N, CA and C atoms as an extended XYZ file, in Angstrom:
573
Properties=species:S:1:pos:R:3:atomname:S:1:resname:S:1:resid:I:1 pbc="F F F"
N       106.975       86.049      127.932 N   MET     1
C       105.599       86.559      128.824 CA  MET     1
C       105.615       87.894      129.158 C   MET     1
N       104.488       88.196      129.335 N   ASN     2
C       103.945       89.446      130.421 CA  ASN     2
C       104.531       90.690      129.312 C   ASN     2
N       104.424       90.435      128.137 N   LYS     3
C       104.487       91.470      126.981 CA  LYS     3
C       103.144       91.919      126.897 C   LYS     3
N       103.367       93.357      126.228 N   VAL     4
C       102.170       94.144      125.687 CA  VAL     4
C       102.013       93.843      124.352 C   VAL     4
N       101.013       93.037      123.813 N   ILE     5
C       101.017       93.080      122.279 CA  ILE     5
C        99.582       93.702      121.817 C   ILE     5
N       100.188       94.406      121.063 N   CYS     6
C        99.208       95.212      119.942 CA  CYS     6
C        98.676       94.330      118.854 C   CYS     6
N        97.305       94.079      118.777 N   VAL     7
C        96.513       93.543      117.658 CA  VAL     7
C        96.230       94.598      116.750 C   VAL     7
N        96.112       94.529      115.472 N   TYR     8
C        95.708       95.139      114.527 CA  TYR     8
C        94.381       94.496      113.836 C   TYR     8
N        93.710       94.764      113.753 N   ALA     9
C        92.442       93.603      113.261 CA  ALA     9
C        90.961       94.492      112.520 C   ALA     9
N        90.363       93.803      112.098 N   SER    10
C        89.123       94.391      111.331 CA  SER    10
C        88.131       94.780      112.560 C   SER    10
N        87.294       95.464      112.260 N   SER    11
C        86.051       96.053      112.883 CA  SER    11
C        84.649       95.547      112.317 C   SER    11
N        84.748       94.750      111.532 N   SER    12
C        83.389       94.520      110.700 CA  SER    12
C        83.151       93.253      110.941 C   SER    12
N        81.827       93.247      111.440 N   ASN    13
C        81.150       91.972      111.774 CA  ASN    13
C        80.468       91.234      110.473 C   ASN    13
N        80.814       91.678      109.440 N   LEU    14
C        80.143       90.922      108.111 CA  LEU    14
C        80.961       90.240      107.382 C   LEU    14
N        82.467       89.906      107.811 N   ILE    15
C        83.136       88.980      107.422 CA  ILE    15
C        82.919       87.735      107.824 C   ILE    15
N        83.549       86.742      107.010 N   ASP    16
C        83.365       85.312      107.357 CA  ASP    16
C        83.705       84.986      108.836 C   ASP    16
N        83.163       84.065      109.295 N   ARG    17
C        83.590       83.282      110.384 CA  ARG    17
C        84.454       83.019      110.884 C   ARG    17
N        85.214       82.485      109.527 N   LYS    18
C        86.580       81.810      109.952 CA  LYS    18
C        87.743       82.710      110.424 C   LYS    18
N        87.489       84.133      110.200 N   TYR    19
C        88.155       85.094      110.517 CA  TYR    19
C        88.017       85.223      112.087 C   TYR    19
N        86.943       85.158      112.508 N   PHE    20
C        86.850       85.450      114.053 CA  PHE    20
C        87.238       84.187      114.755 C   PHE    20
N        87.437       83.082      114.212 N   ASP    21
C        88.023       81.962      114.850 CA  ASP    21
C        89.755       82.213      115.264 C   ASP    21
N        90.066       82.700      114.155 N   ILE    22
C        91.189       83.223      114.221 CA  ILE    22
C        91.693       84.244      115.531 C   ILE    22
N        90.825       85.209      115.270 N   ALA    23
C        91.055       85.999      116.353 CA  ALA    23
C        90.880       85.448      117.578 C   ALA    23
N        89.831       84.467      117.907 N   SER    24
C        89.658       84.022      119.056 CA  SER    24
C        90.707       83.150      119.698 C   SER    24
N        91.657       82.661      118.632 N   ARG    25
C        92.496       81.923      118.772 CA  ARG    25
C        93.830       82.489      119.229 C   ARG    25
N        93.966       83.814      118.535 N   LEU    26
C        94.918       84.682      119.108 CA  LEU    26
C        95.043       85.188      120.622 C   LEU    26
N        93.568       85.329      120.821 N   GLY    27
C        93.220       86.120      121.978 CA  GLY    27
C        93.265       85.335      123.290 C   GLY    27
N        92.874       83.916      122.744 N   GLU    28
C        93.340       82.983      123.842 CA  GLU    28
C        94.615       82.979      124.278 C   GLU    28
N        95.439       82.425      123.296 N   ALA    29
C        96.935       82.380      123.508 CA  ALA    29
C        97.712       83.459      123.920 C   ALA    29
N        97.318       84.588      123.648 N   ILE    30
C        97.529       85.775      124.268 CA  ILE    30
C        97.472       85.710      125.773 C   ILE    30
N        96.255       85.400      126.279 N   ALA    31
C        96.026       85.338      127.510 CA  ALA    31
C        96.612       84.177      128.212 C   ALA    31
N        96.603       82.965      127.723 N   ARG    32
C        97.386       81.826      128.306 CA  ARG    32
C        99.007       82.025      128.332 C   ARG    32
N        99.354       82.941      127.420 N   ASN    33
C       100.946       83.105      127.747 CA  ASN    33
C       101.126       84.279      128.779 C   ASN    33
N       100.335       84.967      129.179 N   GLY    34
C       100.437       85.544      130.362 CA  GLY    34
C       100.606       87.142      129.590 C   GLY    34
N       100.213       87.253      128.736 N   ASP    35
C       100.672       88.670      127.907 CA  ASP    35
C        99.265       89.611      127.934 C   ASP    35
N        99.407       90.979      127.663 N   THR    36
C        98.336       91.778      127.674 CA  THR    36
C        98.141       91.782      126.096 C   THR    36
N        96.631       92.216      125.512 N   LEU    37
C        96.276       92.506      124.637 CA  LEU    37
C        96.119       94.093      124.900 C   LEU    37
N        96.880       94.850      123.661 N   LEU    38
C        96.360       96.455      123.428 CA  LEU    38
C        95.930       96.519      122.188 C   LEU    38
N        94.924       97.033      122.059 N   PHE    39
C        94.031       97.145      120.731 CA  PHE    39
C        93.323       98.434      120.631 C   PHE    39
N        92.520       98.547      119.518 N   GLY    40
C        91.677       99.741      119.167 CA  GLY    40
C        90.634       99.865      119.892 C   GLY    40
N        90.414       99.088      120.682 N   GLY    41
C        89.193       99.421      121.747 CA  GLY    41
C        87.938       98.967      121.003 C   GLY    41
N        87.940       98.564      120.099 N   GLY    42
C        86.329       98.305      119.332 CA  GLY    42
C        85.666       96.869      120.108 C   GLY    42
N        84.389       96.947      119.911 N   VAL    43
C        83.834       95.595      120.385 CA  VAL    43
C        83.523       94.630      119.155 C   VAL    43
N        83.155       95.381      117.783 N   ARG    44
C        82.777       94.627      116.650 CA  ARG    44
C        84.124       93.894      116.188 C   ARG    44
N        83.499       92.932      115.181 N   GLY    45
C        84.715       92.541      114.348 CA  GLY    45
C        85.932       91.565      115.027 C   GLY    45
N        86.881       91.337      114.286 N   LEU    46
C        87.972       90.718      115.111 CA  LEU    46
C        88.752       91.484      116.209 C   LEU    46
N        88.383       92.773      116.254 N   MET    47
C        89.039       93.439      117.624 CA  MET    47
C        88.145       92.832      118.859 C   MET    47
N        86.814       92.900      118.464 N   GLY    48
C        86.071       92.123      119.804 CA  GLY    48
C        86.101       90.813      119.951 C   GLY    48
N        86.498       89.855      118.848 N   ALA    49
C        86.826       88.732      119.027 CA  ALA    49
C        88.093       88.336      119.971 C   ALA    49
N        89.257       89.187      119.526 N   ALA    50
C        90.276       88.742      120.099 CA  ALA    50
C        90.405       89.171      121.633 C   ALA    50
N        89.487       90.551      122.064 N   ALA    51
C        89.570       91.005      123.421 CA  ALA    51
C        88.464       90.059      124.243 C   ALA    51
N        87.348       89.753      123.645 N   THR    52
C        86.485       88.442      124.355 CA  THR    52
C        87.169       87.230      124.815 C   THR    52
N        87.860       86.881      123.824 N   ALA    53
C        88.748       85.516      123.840 CA  ALA    53
C        89.966       85.755      125.233 C   ALA    53
N        90.342       86.984      125.019 N   VAL    54
C        91.554       87.073      126.335 CA  VAL    54
C        90.489       87.202      127.366 C   VAL    54
N        89.584       88.019      127.531 N   HIS    55
C        88.850       87.665      129.051 CA  HIS    55
C        88.409       86.556      129.444 C   HIS    55
N        87.961       85.840      128.429 N   ARG    56
C        87.493       84.722      128.582 CA  ARG    56
C        88.067       83.650      129.128 C   ARG    56
N        89.884       83.663      128.779 N   HIS    57
C        90.780       83.291      129.444 CA  HIS    57
C        91.698       84.032      130.673 C   HIS    57
N        90.874       84.697      131.297 N   ASN    58
C        91.240       85.641      132.311 CA  ASN    58
C        92.740       86.465      131.916 C   ASN    58
N        92.611       86.912      130.858 N   GLY    59
C        94.013       87.815      130.250 CA  GLY    59
C        93.369       89.045      130.498 C   GLY    59
N        94.376       90.445      130.318 N   ARG    60
C        94.321       91.761      130.478 CA  ARG    60
C        93.847       92.136      129.081 C   ARG    60
N        92.850       93.169      128.974 N   VAL    61
C        92.796       93.943      127.973 CA  VAL    61
C        93.000       95.265      127.868 C   VAL    61
N        93.741       96.167      127.035 N   VAL    62
C        93.868       97.539      127.055 CA  VAL    62
C        93.363       97.869      125.973 C   VAL    62
N        92.384       98.670      125.628 N   GLY    63
C        91.949       99.605      124.867 CA  GLY    63
C        92.170      101.077      124.677 C   GLY    63
N        92.374      101.343      123.191 N   ILE    64
C        92.657      102.783      123.142 CA  ILE    64
C        91.922      103.152      122.023 C   ILE    64
N        90.852      104.124      122.434 N   ILE    65
C        89.846      104.624      121.018 CA  ILE    65
C        89.817      105.796      121.000 C   ILE    65
N        89.452      106.445      119.839 N   PRO    66
C        89.421      107.828      119.608 CA  PRO    66
C        87.940      108.309      120.209 C   PRO    66
N        87.899      109.362      120.704 N   GLU    67
C        86.462      109.999      121.475 CA  GLU    67
C        85.363      109.975      120.416 C   GLU    67
N        85.771      110.189      119.071 N   ALA    68
C        84.722      109.871      118.151 CA  ALA    68
C        84.041      108.468      117.859 C   ALA    68
N        84.705      107.459      118.438 N   LEU    69
C        84.244      106.195      118.419 CA  LEU    69
C        83.983      105.427      119.788 C   LEU    69
N        84.094      106.047      120.762 N   ASN    70
C        83.707      105.832      122.082 CA  ASN    70
C        82.275      105.917      122.142 C   ASN    70
N        81.514      104.974      121.701 N   GLN    71
C        80.024      105.090      121.746 CA  GLN    71
C        79.435      103.632      122.158 C   GLN    71
N        78.456      103.471      122.640 N   LYS    72
C        77.991      102.369      122.860 CA  LYS    72
C        77.556      101.485      121.764 C   LYS    72
N        77.992      100.224      121.950 N   GLY    73
C        77.864       99.332      120.677 CA  GLY    73
C        79.136       99.364      119.837 C   GLY    73
N        80.181      100.392      119.937 N   VAL    74
C        81.573      100.562      119.225 CA  VAL    74
C        82.659      100.173      119.726 C   VAL    74
N        82.413      100.692      121.341 N   VAL    75
C        83.629      100.531      121.962 CA  VAL    75
C        83.364       99.249      122.965 C   VAL    75
N        84.544       98.501      123.303 N   TYR    76
C        84.531       97.261      124.095 CA  TYR    76
C        84.486       97.947      125.415 C   TYR    76
N        83.511       97.851      126.388 N   GLU    77
C        83.199       98.537      127.445 CA  GLU    77
C        83.993       97.807      128.913 C   GLU    77
N        84.317       96.650      128.463 N   THR    78
C        84.913       95.921      129.603 CA  THR    78
C        86.322       95.838      129.693 C   THR    78
N        86.895       96.800      128.789 N   CYS    79
C        88.527       96.666      129.078 CA  CYS    79
C        88.727       96.718      130.533 C   CYS    79
N        90.120       96.353      130.846 N   ASP    80
C        90.352       96.377      132.065 CA  ASP    80
C        91.292       97.973      131.895 C   ASP    80
N        91.658       98.531      131.019 N   GLU    81
C        92.102       99.913      131.010 CA  GLU    81
C        91.531      100.431      129.778 C   GLU    81
N        90.968      101.606      129.681 N   LEU    82
C        90.560      102.209      128.216 CA  LEU    82
C        90.948      103.427      128.344 C   LEU    82
N        91.794      104.009      127.328 N   ILE    83
C        92.121      105.386      126.992 CA  ILE    83
C        91.397      105.575      125.743 C   ILE    83
N        90.867      106.927      126.077 N   VAL    84
C        89.922      107.789      124.994 CA  VAL    84
C        91.048      108.944      124.275 C   VAL    84
N        91.190      108.762      123.263 N   THR    85
C        92.064      109.939      122.941 CA  THR    85
C        91.317      111.146      121.995 C   THR    85
N        91.703      112.078      121.500 N   LYS    86
C        91.236      113.156      120.745 CA  LYS    86
C        91.288      112.655      119.596 C   LYS    86
N        92.065      111.992      119.089 N   SER    87
C        92.264      111.364      117.473 CA  SER    87
C        92.852      110.280      117.227 C   SER    87
N        92.943      109.756      116.021 N   LEU    88
C        93.443      108.464      115.768 CA  LEU    88
C        94.825      108.790      115.722 C   LEU    88
N        95.488      109.768      115.293 N   ARG    89
C        97.048      109.897      115.399 CA  ARG    89
C        97.406      109.688      116.744 C   ARG    89
N        96.734      110.280      117.552 N   GLU    90
C        97.209      110.317      119.304 CA  GLU    90
C        97.047      108.720      119.375 C   GLU    90
N        95.884      108.052      119.242 N   ARG    91
C        95.766      106.659      119.555 CA  ARG    91
C        96.787      105.991      118.963 C   ARG    91
N        97.335      106.044      117.758 N   LYS    92
C        98.240      105.333      117.221 CA  LYS    92
C        99.762      105.472      118.186 C   LYS    92
N       100.005      106.681      118.313 N   ALA    93
C       101.029      107.049      119.170 CA  ALA    93
C       101.108      106.449      120.396 C   ALA    93
N        99.993      106.345      120.987 N   ILE    94
C        99.752      105.726      122.371 CA  ILE    94
C       100.401      104.130      122.292 C   ILE    94
N        99.584      103.645      121.189 N   MET    95
C        99.510      102.333      120.689 CA  MET    95
C       100.972      101.660      120.542 C   MET    95
N       101.577      102.557      119.758 N   ASP    96
C       103.227      102.436      119.573 CA  ASP    96
C       104.030      102.154      120.612 C   ASP    96
N       103.466      103.344      121.496 N   GLU    97
C       104.376      103.525      122.609 CA  GLU    97
C       104.285      102.320      123.949 C   GLU    97
N       103.251      102.154      123.927 N   ARG    98
C       102.785      100.864      125.050 CA  ARG    98
C       103.032       99.648      124.515 C   ARG    98
N       103.482       99.279      123.199 N   SER    99
C       103.349       97.953      123.088 CA  SER    99
C       104.826       97.595      122.680 C   SER    99
N       104.732       96.165      123.310 N   ASP   100
C       106.247       95.232      123.200 CA  ASP   100
C       106.306       94.904      121.662 C   ASP   100
N       105.356       94.492      121.160 N   ALA   101
C       105.106       93.745      119.817 CA  ALA   101
C       103.845       94.033      119.053 C   ALA   101
N       103.785       93.670      117.920 N   PHE   102
C       102.746       94.174      117.290 CA  PHE   102
C       102.254       92.969      116.098 C   PHE   102
N       100.999       92.697      116.005 N   ILE   103
C       100.259       91.505      115.233 CA  ILE   103
C        99.391       92.280      114.436 C   ILE   103
N        99.197       91.574      113.132 N   ALA   104
C        98.303       92.308      112.403 CA  ALA   104
C        97.450       90.959      111.863 C   ALA   104
N        96.239       91.375      112.198 N   LEU   105
C        95.092       90.133      111.797 CA  LEU   105
C        94.616       90.677      110.485 C   LEU   105
N        93.923       89.478      109.987 N   PRO   106
C        93.126       90.174      108.727 CA  PRO   106
C        92.362       91.542      109.114 C   PRO   106
N        92.146       92.528      107.963 N   GLY   107
C        91.332       93.486      108.361 CA  GLY   107
C        91.293       94.384      107.091 C   GLY   107
N        90.661       95.702      107.156 N   GLY   108
C        90.768       96.519      105.936 CA  GLY   108
C        91.884       97.415      106.203 C   GLY   108
N        91.521       98.939      105.627 N   PHE   109
C        92.346       99.739      105.120 CA  PHE   109
C        92.515      100.339      106.304 C   PHE   109
N        92.045      100.492      107.602 N   GLY   110
C        92.634      100.683      108.876 CA  GLY   110
C        93.600       99.739      109.524 C   GLY   110
N        93.262       98.676      109.219 N   THR   111
C        94.322       97.666      109.619 CA  THR   111
C        95.726       97.939      108.945 C   THR   111
N        95.448       97.705      107.594 N   LEU   112
C        96.754       97.633      106.565 CA  LEU   112
C        97.486       99.389      107.068 C   LEU   112
N        96.680      100.315      106.895 N   GLU   113
C        97.453      101.868      107.288 CA  GLU   113
C        98.315      101.202      108.839 C   GLU   113
N        97.816      101.188      109.902 N   GLU   114
C        98.364      100.882      111.176 CA  GLU   114
C        99.619      100.234      111.326 C   GLU   114
N        99.424       99.078      110.343 N   PHE   115
C       100.693       98.200      110.491 CA  PHE   115
C       101.559       98.511      109.480 C   PHE   115
N       101.325       99.006      108.542 N   LEU   116
C       102.181       99.450      107.397 CA  LEU   116
C       102.775      100.475      108.099 C   LEU   116
N       102.305      101.375      109.011 N   GLU   117
C       103.195      102.561      109.502 CA  GLU   117
C       103.825      102.224      110.621 C   GLU   117
N       103.612      101.120      111.326 N   ILE   118
C       104.671      100.099      112.270 CA  ILE   118
C       105.725       99.627      111.637 C   ILE   118
N       105.496       99.068      110.353 N   ILE   119
C       106.812       98.844      109.905 CA  ILE   119
C       107.686       99.552      109.313 C   ILE   119
N       106.946      100.739      108.895 N   THR   120
C       108.066      101.737      108.205 CA  THR   120
C       108.547      102.543      109.383 C   THR   120
N       107.992      102.734      110.440 N   LEU   121
C       108.997      103.079      111.766 CA  LEU   121
C       109.933      102.463      112.172 C   LEU   121
N       109.638      101.157      111.839 N   LYS   122
C       110.900      100.261      112.384 CA  LYS   122
C       111.852      100.398      111.173 C   LYS   122
N       111.572      100.620      109.820 N   GLN   123
C       112.292      100.632      109.057 CA  GLN   123
C       113.326      102.008      109.174 C   GLN   123
N       112.881      102.885      109.824 N   LEU   124
C       113.239      104.094      109.981 CA  LEU   124
C       113.819      104.304      111.600 C   LEU   124
N       113.982      103.301      111.960 N   LYS   125
C       114.550      103.195      113.518 CA  LYS   125
C       113.891      103.814      114.485 C   LYS   125
N       112.793      104.157      114.317 N   TYR   126
C       111.960      104.819      115.447 CA  TYR   126
C       111.629      103.622      116.525 C   TYR   126
N       111.758      102.311      116.091 N   HIS   127
C       111.470      101.348      117.026 CA  HIS   127
C       112.221      100.012      116.365 C   HIS   127
N       112.330       99.050      117.374 N   ASN   128
C       113.002       97.794      116.977 CA  ASN   128
C       112.166       96.510      117.659 C   ASN   128
N       111.074       96.933      117.581 N   LYS   129
C       110.011       95.410      118.428 CA  LYS   129
C       109.559       94.747      117.366 C   LYS   129
N       109.272       93.552      117.580 N   PRO   130
C       108.725       92.635      116.712 CA  PRO   130
C       107.411       92.775      116.135 C   PRO   130
N       107.152       92.370      114.826 N   ILE   131
C       106.155       92.744      114.126 CA  ILE   131
C       105.571       91.241      113.362 C   ILE   131
N       104.444       90.736      113.466 N   VAL   132
C       103.969       89.656      113.104 CA  VAL   132
C       102.761       90.153      112.070 C   VAL   132
N       103.018       89.203      110.726 N   ILE   133
C       101.746       89.237      109.806 CA  ILE   133
C       101.031       87.904      110.146 C   ILE   133
N        99.927       87.994      110.483 N   LEU   134
C        99.494       86.687      110.918 CA  LEU   134
C        98.514       86.339      109.457 C   LEU   134
N        99.138       85.579      108.686 N   ASN   135
C        98.742       85.449      107.275 CA  ASN   135
C        97.597       84.025      107.329 C   ASN   135
N        96.528       84.231      108.056 N   PHE   136
C        95.656       83.358      107.966 CA  PHE   136
C        94.675       83.151      106.609 C   PHE   136
N        94.829       81.846      106.383 N   ASP   137
C        94.065       81.477      104.977 CA  ASP   137
C        94.325       82.210      103.852 C   ASP   137
N        95.767       82.929      103.811 N   GLY   138
C        95.975       83.369      102.699 CA  GLY   138
C        95.676       85.102      102.309 C   GLY   138
N        95.203       85.452      103.486 N   PHE   139
C        94.492       86.795      103.437 CA  PHE   139
C        95.334       87.938      103.092 C   PHE   139
N        96.807       87.721      103.204 N   PHE   140
C        97.794       88.960      103.025 CA  PHE   140
C        98.721       88.699      101.779 C   PHE   140
N        98.315       87.268      101.310 N   ASP   141
C        98.968       86.997       99.872 CA  ASP   141
C        99.565       87.966       98.893 C   ASP   141
N        98.582       88.677       98.578 N   ALA   142
C        98.664       89.441       97.627 CA  ALA   142
C        99.600       90.435       97.789 C   ALA   142
N        99.339       91.066       99.233 N   LEU   143
C        99.907       92.314       99.829 CA  LEU   143
C       101.354       91.833       99.881 C   LEU   143
N       101.495       90.664      100.491 N   LEU   144
C       103.058       90.042      100.838 CA  LEU   144
C       103.889       90.055       99.255 C   LEU   144
N       102.983       89.695       97.993 N   GLU   145
C       103.452       89.484       96.562 CA  GLU   145
C       103.797       91.179       96.399 C   GLU   145
N       103.124       91.825       96.687 N   GLN   146
C       103.682       93.303       96.243 CA  GLN   146
C       104.751       93.776       97.385 C   GLN   146
N       104.874       93.251       98.287 N   PHE   147
C       105.626       93.486       99.214 CA  PHE   147
C       107.305       93.406       98.266 C   PHE   147
N       107.340       91.883       97.882 N   GLY   148
C       108.020       91.321       97.193 CA  GLY   148
C       108.456       92.166       95.883 C   GLY   148
N       107.546       92.741       95.175 N   HIS   149
C       107.599       93.511       93.942 CA  HIS   149
C       108.279       94.841       94.075 C   HIS   149
N       107.910       95.381       95.555 N   ILE   150
C       108.591       96.540       95.966 CA  ILE   150
C       110.343       96.233       96.125 C   ILE   150
N       110.493       95.259       96.902 N   MET   151
C       111.683       95.085       96.642 CA  MET   151
C       112.589       94.618       95.672 C   MET   151
N       111.772       93.705       94.722 N   ASP   152
C       112.350       93.489       93.371 CA  ASP   152
C       112.594       94.807       92.432 C   ASP   152
N       111.857       95.612       92.706 N   GLN   153
C       111.967       96.954       91.758 CA  GLN   153
C       112.951       97.819       92.706 C   GLN   153
N       113.355       97.603       93.610 N   HIS   154
C       114.408       98.508       94.196 CA  HIS   154
C       113.937       99.574       94.940 C   HIS   154
N       112.294       99.498       95.221 N   PHE   155
C       111.872      100.542       96.143 CA  PHE   155
C       112.206      100.618       97.676 C   PHE   155
N       112.540       99.288       97.835 N   ALA   156
C       113.032       98.997       99.490 CA  ALA   156
C       114.242       97.822       99.096 C   ALA   156
N       114.819       97.993      100.253 N   LYS   157
C       116.274       96.841      100.118 CA  LYS   157
C       115.562       95.472      100.316 C   LYS   157
N       116.159       94.340       99.874 N   PRO   158
C       115.866       93.076       99.989 CA  PRO   158
C       115.599       92.724      101.556 C   PRO   158
N       116.637       93.148      102.328 N   GLU   159
C       116.445       92.670      103.798 CA  GLU   159
C       115.295       93.651      104.650 C   GLU   159
N       114.403       94.223      103.661 N   SER   160
C       113.289       94.833      104.403 CA  SER   160
C       112.258       93.805      104.772 C   SER   160
N       112.597       92.403      104.152 N   SER   161
C       111.643       91.296      104.776 CA  SER   161
C       111.983       91.187      105.885 C   SER   161
N       113.011       91.528      106.516 N   LEU   162
C       113.384       90.965      108.019 CA  LEU   162
C       112.624       91.867      109.025 C   LEU   162
N       112.117       93.091      108.613 N   LEU   163
C       111.342       94.099      109.371 CA  LEU   163
C       110.195       93.351      110.040 C   LEU   163
N       109.694       92.306      109.433 N   TYR   164
C       108.713       91.525      109.889 CA  TYR   164
C       108.683       90.252      109.613 C   TYR   164
N       107.629       89.120      110.510 N   HIS   165
C       107.507       87.719      110.313 CA  HIS   165
C       106.304       87.521      109.896 C   HIS   165
N       106.151       86.741      108.909 N   VAL   166
C       104.913       86.171      108.272 CA  VAL   166
C       104.618       84.744      108.825 C   VAL   166
N       103.427       84.416      109.369 N   THR   167
C       103.131       83.082      109.875 CA  THR   167
C       101.641       82.847      109.524 C   THR   167
N       101.364       81.644      109.882 N   THR   168
C        99.922       81.357      109.660 CA  THR   168
C        99.224       80.885      111.115 C   THR   168
N       100.318       80.776      112.184 N   ASP   169
C        99.727       80.082      113.274 CA  ASP   169
C       100.100       81.032      114.215 C   ASP   169
N        99.167       81.133      115.165 N   THR   170
C        98.980       81.973      116.368 CA  THR   170
C        99.969       81.649      117.487 C   THR   170
N       100.499       80.481      117.870 N   GLU   171
C       101.315       80.196      118.585 CA  GLU   171
C       102.986       80.576      117.989 C   GLU   171
N       102.809       80.178      116.566 N   ASP   172
C       104.527       80.584      116.073 CA  ASP   172
C       104.452       81.832      116.121 C   ASP   172
N       103.261       82.946      115.883 N   ALA   173
C       103.366       84.027      116.050 CA  ALA   173
C       103.894       84.937      117.727 C   ALA   173
N       103.392       84.157      118.586 N   LEU   174
C       103.817       84.393      119.975 CA  LEU   174
C       105.330       83.985      120.312 C   LEU   174
N       105.564       82.867      119.554 N   GLU   175
C       107.012       82.283      119.969 CA  GLU   175
C       107.863       83.094      119.385 C   GLU   175
N       107.488       83.806      118.197 N   TYR   176
C       108.488       84.875      117.476 CA  TYR   176
C       108.837       86.150      118.112 C   TYR   176
N       107.453       86.411      118.996 N   ILE   177
C       107.591       87.602      119.877 CA  ILE   177
C       108.505       87.574      121.087 C   ILE   177
N       108.374       86.192      121.780 N   GLU   178
C       108.951       85.654      122.852 CA  GLU   178
C       110.383       85.575      122.688 C   GLU   178
N       110.836       85.220      121.504 N   THR   179
C       112.409       84.748      121.415 CA  THR   179
C       112.734       85.787      120.354 C   THR   179
N       112.233       86.881      120.035 N   TYR   180
C       112.653       87.886      119.182 CA  TYR   180
C       114.039       88.365      119.740 C   TYR   180
N       115.056       88.576      119.012 N   LYS   181
C       116.118       89.492      119.221 CA  LYS   181
C       116.014       90.775      117.770 C   LYS   181
N       116.429       91.928      118.743 N   PRO   182
C       116.325       93.079      117.842 CA  PRO   182
C       117.199       92.934      116.600 C   PRO   182
N       117.086       93.531      115.483 N   ILE   183
C       117.808       93.263      114.355 CA  ILE   183
C       118.485       94.380      114.162 C   ILE   183
N       119.278       94.395      113.210 N   GLU   184
C       120.373       95.580      113.014 CA  GLU   184
C       119.632       96.080      111.868 C   GLU   184
N       119.126       97.325      111.886 N   ILE   185
C       118.876       97.974      110.894 CA  ILE   185
C       119.471       98.948      110.005 C   ILE   185
N       119.941       98.752      108.834 N   ARG   186
C       120.917       99.741      108.031 CA  ARG   186
C       119.892      101.043      107.732 C   ARG   186
N       120.881      102.051      107.440 N   GLU   187
C       120.218      103.319      107.236 CA  GLU   187
C       119.475      103.025      105.904 C   GLU   187
N       118.292      103.431      106.033 N   LYS   188
C       117.399      103.631      104.648 CA  LYS   188
C       118.090      103.789      103.372 C   LYS   188
N       118.469      105.099      103.549 N   TRP   189
C       119.253      105.553      102.138 CA  TRP   189
C       120.727      105.355      101.746 C   TRP   189
N       121.271      104.488      102.565 N   LEU   190
C       122.715      104.086      102.362 CA  LEU   190
C       122.567      102.960      101.453 C   LEU   190
N       123.337      102.746      100.420 N   THR   191
C       123.122      101.761       99.411 CA  THR   191
C       124.445      100.838       99.826 C   THR   191
């Protein structure tokens, strides 16, 4: 309870409505749990759906958006706190620093890039915070298969799968975050 949860998610309005439903359920669960949503500050797509659901259930929303995207119709203007950064890199650094946990919802290249970076930062011991992949309707199945292939081929250690938690359920995602015990991360280069 009272955690700041960073959610990475799609900014597209063109995706199937089922994805909006899971984003709304996650937003509602975050608010009901007394946690704060921290996100990329967009009003569109799953980002906007999650933020709207948090507000609909009296929760707190913090948006972090680069100035290039701080435009009417793009930015979620009703954030409780809106931070405008000069760049995407600065945005990600603030998101990383201010978050207690991270959840990846379905999304495109930006979503993948952000949550893969946060997994890599954990692997390299820059943080030891919980990371959840919300694999709704099998969206991340192919990526998770690729993760397995990476480990099978020794491009990553098998225990790399402990860096993140995979679930299909919003309540399980928040329960994992709430009960998370930091893991011991071995040096990446030691065999």
